[in-house]
C-alpha positions in Angstrom: -6.6 -131.6 -81.6 -8.9 -128.9 -83.3 -12.4 -129.8 -83.1 -13.9 -127.7 -85.9 -16.2 -128.0 -88.6 -15.5 -126.9 -92.4 -18.0 -124.2 -91.5 -16.2 -123.1 -88.4 -12.7 -123.1 -90.4 -14.1 -120.9 -92.9 -15.4 -118.5 -90.3 -12.0 -118.5 -88.9 -10.3 -117.5 -92.0 -12.7 -115.2 -93.0 -13.8 -113.4 -89.7 -10.4 -112.8 -88.5 -9.3 -110.8 -91.5 -11.7 -107.9 -90.5 -9.2 -105.0 -90.3 -9.0 -101.8 -88.5 -10.6 -99.8 -91.2 -12.5 -96.6 -90.2 -15.2 -97.7 -87.9 -18.5 -97.8 -89.4 -21.7 -99.1 -87.7 -23.8 -102.0 -88.9 -27.1 -101.6 -87.4 -26.0 -101.6 -83.9 -27.9 -98.7 -82.7 -29.4 -98.9 -79.3 -27.9 -102.4 -78.7 -26.1 -103.8 -75.6 -23.7 -106.5 -75.9 -22.0 -108.4 -72.8 -18.4 -109.2 -73.0 -16.5 -111.2 -70.7 -12.7 -110.5 -70.0 -10.2 -111.3 -67.2 -10.1 -108.6 -64.4 -7.1 -106.4 -64.1 -5.2 -104.4 -67.1 -7.7 -105.6 -69.8 -10.6 -103.4 -68.0 -8.6 -100.0 -68.8 -8.3 -101.6 -72.4 -11.9 -102.3 -73.1 -13.0 -98.8 -71.5 -11.3 -97.5 -74.7 -13.2 -100.2 -77.0 -16.5 -99.3 -75.2 -16.0 -95.7 -76.1 -15.2 -96.3 -79.6 -18.6 -98.6 -79.7 -20.7 -96.0 -77.9 -20.0 -93.6 -80.5 -21.6 -95.9 -82.9 -24.6 -96.8 -81.1 -23.4 -100.1 -79.3 -23.3 -100.1 -75.5 -20.2 -102.5 -74.4 -21.0 -104.0 -70.9 -18.2 -105.8 -69.3 -18.2 -108.7 -67.1 -14.9 -109.7 -65.1 -13.5 -113.1 -64.4 -10.7 -114.3 -62.1 -10.8 -117.9 -63.7 -9.9 -118.9 -67.2 -12.6 -121.5 -67.3 -15.4 -119.3 -66.7 -15.7 -117.0 -69.8 -16.0 -119.6 -72.3 -18.6 -121.4 -70.2 -20.7 -118.1 -69.3 -20.5 -117.5 -73.4 -21.9 -120.8 -74.0 -24.7 -120.4 -71.5 -25.7 -117.1 -73.3 -24.8 -115.2 -70.0 -22.3 -113.2 -72.4 -22.7 -112.4 -76.1 -18.7 -112.3 -76.4 -15.6 -112.9 -74.5 -12.0 -111.6 -75.1 -9.5 -113.5 -73.1 -7.9 -116.6 -74.9 -5.8 -117.8 -78.0 -6.9 -120.5 -80.5 -4.9 -123.6 -78.8 -6.7 -122.7 -75.5 -10.1 -122.5 -77.3 -9.6 -125.8 -79.0 -8.5 -127.4 -75.8 -11.9 -126.3 -74.4 -14.1 -127.3 -77.2 -12.5 -130.8 -77.0 -13.2 -130.9 -73.3 -16.6 -129.3 -73.3 -17.8 -129.3 -76.8 -18.6 -125.4 -77.2 -19.9 -124.1 -80.2 -17.6 -120.9 -80.2 -15.6 -118.9 -82.7 -13.0 -116.2 -83.0 -14.2 -113.1 -84.9 -11.2 -110.8 -84.7 -7.9 -110.7 -83.1 -7.0 -108.2 -80.0 -3.2 -109.0 -78.8 -0.5 -111.2 -78.4 1.1 -111.6 -74.8 4.6 -113.4 -75.8 5.1 -116.0 -72.9 8.3 -115.5 -71.3 11.0 -117.6 -68.8 12.0 -115.2 -66.1 14.4 -115.7 -63.2 15.6 -113.9 -60.4 18.8 -116.2 -60.0 20.4 -116.3 -63.2 20.9 -113.8 -66.2 20.6 -116.0 -69.1 19.3 -119.4 -70.2 23.1 -120.5 -70.7 23.5 -120.0 -66.9 20.7 -122.3 -65.8 22.5 -124.9 -63.5 21.9 -128.6 -63.9 18.9 -130.0 -62.2 17.3 -126.4 -62.6 13.8 -126.3 -61.0 11.6 -124.6 -63.8 8.1 -123.6 -63.0 5.6 -124.0 -65.9 1.2 -123.5 -65.8 -0.3 -126.6 -65.5 -3.2 -126.1 -67.9 -2.9 -128.0 -71.1 -2.4 -125.1 -73.7 -0.2 -123.0 -71.5 1.9 -125.8 -70.2 2.3 -127.1 -73.8 3.3 -123.2 -74.6 6.1 -123.3 -72.2 7.6 -126.6 -73.0 7.9 -125.4 -76.6 9.6 -122.2 -75.4 11.9 -124.5 -73.4 12.8 -126.5 -76.5 13.2 -123.4 -78.6 15.8 -122.4 -76.0 17.8 -125.6 -76.2 17.0 -127.1 -72.5 14.7 -129.7 -73.6 13.7 -131.5 -76.8 10.1 -132.6 -77.4 9.1 -136.0 -79.3 8.1 -135.4 -82.9 4.8 -134.8 -83.7 3.4 -133.2 -80.3 1.8 -130.1 -81.9 1.0 -127.1 -79.7 -0.2 -129.2 -76.5 2.9 -131.2 -75.3 3.1 -132.2 -71.8 6.0 -133.0 -69.5 5.6 -136.9 -70.7 6.5 -136.0 -74.2 10.1 -134.8 -73.0 12.6 -137.1 -75.2 15.7 -135.4 -74.4 16.8 -133.3 -71.2 20.4 -132.5 -71.0 20.5 -130.3 -68.2 18.1 -132.7 -66.2 15.8 -129.6 -65.5 13.0 -130.4 -63.2 9.6 -129.4 -64.4 7.3 -127.8 -61.6 3.7 -127.9 -63.0 2.0 -125.0 -61.0 -1.5 -123.1 -61.6 -1.1 -120.2 -64.0 -1.6 -117.5 -61.2 0.7 -119.3 -58.8 3.8 -119.9 -61.1 4.9 -116.3 -61.1 4.4 -115.7 -57.7 6.7 -119.1 -56.8 9.7 -117.4 -58.7 11.6 -116.9 -55.7 11.9 -120.9 -54.9 12.4 -121.7 -58.6 15.6 -121.3 -60.4 13.2 -120.2 -63.4 9.6 -119.8 -64.3 7.7 -119.8 -67.6 5.0 -117.2 -66.8 2.1 -115.8 -68.7 2.2 -111.9 -69.3 -0.8 -111.0 -67.3 0.1 -113.2 -64.5 3.8 -112.0 -64.6 2.4 -108.6 -64.0 0.3 -109.6 -61.3 3.2 -111.2 -59.6 5.3 -108.1 -59.7 8.1 -109.6 -62.4 10.0 -107.1 -63.6 9.5 -107.1 -67.5 11.8 -107.2 -69.2 14.5 -106.9 -66.7 13.9 -110.6 -65.2 13.1 -112.2 -68.7 15.7 -114.5 -70.1 13.7 -115.9 -73.1 10.7 -115.0 -75.1 8.5 -116.8 -77.7 8.9 -115.2 -81.0 5.9 -112.8 -82.0 5.7 -113.3 -85.8 3.0 -116.0 -86.8 2.6 -116.4 -83.1 -0.5 -119.0 -83.0 -1.0 -117.6 -79.3 -2.9 -114.3 -80.7 -5.9 -113.7 -78.5 -9.2 -112.6 -80.1 -12.9 -111.9 -79.4 -15.0 -115.0 -79.6 -18.7 -115.6 -80.0 -21.1 -118.4 -80.3 -21.2 -119.6 -83.9 -24.6 -118.9 -84.3 -23.8 -114.9 -83.7 -20.6 -114.9 -86.0 -22.3 -113.0 -88.9 -24.5 -110.7 -86.6 -24.0 -107.2 -87.4 -22.9 -106.3 -83.9 -20.0 -108.4 -84.0 -18.2 -106.4 -86.9 -19.2 -103.1 -85.0 -17.8 -104.6 -81.7 -14.6 -106.0 -83.6 -14.1 -103.0 -85.3 -14.4 -100.7 -82.2 -11.4 -102.9 -80.8 -9.2 -102.6 -83.7 -8.6 -99.0 -83.6 -5.1 -96.8 -82.9 -6.8 -95.7 -79.5 -7.1 -99.4 -78.4 -3.6 -100.1 -79.6 -2.3 -97.3 -77.7 -4.0 -98.3 -74.6 -2.7 -101.8 -75.0 0.8 -100.7 -75.0 0.5 -98.6 -72.2 -1.3 -100.8 -69.7 1.1 -103.6 -70.1 3.9 -101.5 -70.4 5.1 -102.7 -73.7 4.9 -106.4 -72.8 1.5 -107.2 -74.7 1.5 -106.3 -78.3 -1.9 -105.4 -80.8 -2.2 -108.2 -82.9 -4.7 -107.3 -85.8 -3.4 -106.4 -89.3 -1.9 -102.7 -89.7 -1.8 -102.5 -85.6 0.9 -100.5 -84.6 3.1 -102.0 -82.1 5.0 -98.9 -80.8 
């Protein structure tokens, strides 16, 4: 599924290893960068990032979105200089569909997707023919189905990678019913379902009690769904990019992430504290 040239692959392997070393400005004085994020808790996180950047001459102007499809389009159209909202499988799917020339430049956080229920207390308690809601966009539906497989509810056919669909279910011993819903709706529909796989940000917005209503969660180590800051490929080595990434990968930002997301979202860069 990856639509990446060797150059992009090299950028991914090199640029994402920028660590959270002491922040050092790189000719960013007096420059303004426009960053697109999703509205909500991330706004508080980016206030801390902007404060770090300002101390080193970089002004961060944040634009918020409520639709996942908009930040990459705005970046590709140069209405933004960077965005911070997505993981690699999502970007790969967007590149395949829209031919963007966008690359990751630094990890931010990971939001382990969860299976939530208000009717049962464990996966084992789910009944036959249980109705389970999943997000209907390709990357998050695939992620949801992989979580259901990891917990023994379904088995996917071999070789589906990170983007399986309901058509890839090879075995379904409990005959669970997969209900594909918009990512922003699936969490709010939890009362009408036996369980729902919900992204962390939408779970919080839907009023789901984390972790009390969570009955399963994907693993965190080596998680392919770590979010990152992304830029147009032509800007990947611009001096302001390193200053922006370093401004994010700081202890006060890690603390802000843990606070605003109530511990349900974890800093994902190398060396970041997750407590």
